[in-house]
C-alpha positions in Angstrom: -77.4 39.9 42.2 -74.4 41.6 41.6 -71.3 39.5 40.2 -68.1 39.6 38.2 -68.4 38.1 34.8 -64.8 38.8 33.6 -61.6 40.6 34.5 -59.1 41.8 31.7 -55.7 42.8 32.4 -52.7 44.0 30.4 -49.7 44.4 32.1 -46.0 45.9 31.6 -43.6 43.7 32.9 -42.0 44.0 36.2 -38.4 45.2 36.8 -35.9 43.2 34.8 -32.3 43.1 34.3 -30.9 45.0 31.0 -31.3 42.6 28.0 -27.4 43.6 27.1 -24.7 45.6 29.1 -22.3 47.8 27.6 -18.5 46.8 27.6 -17.6 49.2 30.8 -20.6 48.4 32.9 -19.0 47.1 36.3 -22.3 45.0 37.0 -22.5 43.5 33.6 -21.6 40.4 34.4 -23.7 37.2 35.4 -23.2 37.3 39.1 -24.7 40.6 39.7 -27.8 39.6 37.4 -28.7 36.5 39.1 -31.4 35.7 37.1 -30.0 36.5 34.0 -29.9 39.3 31.4 -33.5 40.4 30.2 -35.2 38.3 33.1 -36.9 39.3 36.0 -35.1 40.8 39.1 -35.9 40.0 42.8 -37.9 43.3 42.8 -39.8 42.9 39.6 -41.0 39.4 41.0 -41.9 40.8 44.2 -43.9 43.5 42.2 -45.9 40.7 40.1 -46.9 38.9 43.1 -48.2 42.1 44.8 -50.1 42.4 41.3 -51.3 39.1 41.8 -52.2 39.8 45.6 -54.3 43.1 44.5 -56.3 41.0 41.8 -57.1 38.7 44.1 -58.0 41.0 46.8 -60.0 43.2 44.2 -61.3 40.4 42.2 -61.1 36.9 42.8 -62.8 37.4 46.2 -66.1 37.9 44.1 -65.4 34.1 43.2 -64.7 30.9 44.7 -61.1 31.8 44.1 -60.1 28.5 42.4 -57.9 28.0 39.4 -60.0 26.4 37.4 -61.6 29.7 37.1 -58.6 31.5 36.1 -57.2 31.6 32.6 -53.9 33.7 32.1 -52.2 34.5 28.6 -48.9 35.4 27.9 -46.6 36.2 24.9 -44.2 33.0 24.8 -41.1 34.5 25.8 -39.5 32.9 29.1 -39.2 36.4 30.9 -43.0 36.8 30.3 -44.0 33.3 31.6 -42.3 33.9 34.8 -44.0 37.4 35.3 -47.5 35.3 34.7 -46.3 32.6 37.1 -45.3 35.3 39.6 -49.0 37.2 39.3 -50.6 33.7 39.3 -48.8 32.7 42.8 -50.0 35.9 44.1 -53.6 35.6 43.1 -54.2 32.0 43.9 -51.4 31.3 46.3 -51.1 27.5 47.0 -52.8 26.2 44.1 -50.6 24.9 41.3 -49.8 26.6 38.1 -50.1 24.8 34.6 -48.6 26.1 31.6 -49.9 25.3 28.2 -48.2 25.7 24.8 -50.2 27.5 22.7 -51.6 25.5 19.2 -49.6 26.8 16.3 -52.7 28.0 14.5 -53.8 30.2 17.5 -53.9 33.7 16.4 -53.2 35.0 19.7 -49.9 33.6 19.8 -48.8 35.3 16.6 
């Protein structure tokens, strides 16, 4: 029988607020970028949820669709972790997300 053994996905981040603003930017204050500079915007969060839903519909339906069958890896920056969390929520709705810090000797975290 045909099955699915592995899916590897590389993502560019969803829409984010700028990292810095220029002095005359009328929208450069923290009240405009409610999630903070450099973080996902509401649109970016929604985009990553949609990516997760796509993955669920395209790939996870091959499996039992359980969180223990899924492994997601990210660089350790907070915005990237939020993006992975949004994608995981879209692909595995209603299931908890566990974040594990990489071991200091983990080559992939360097």
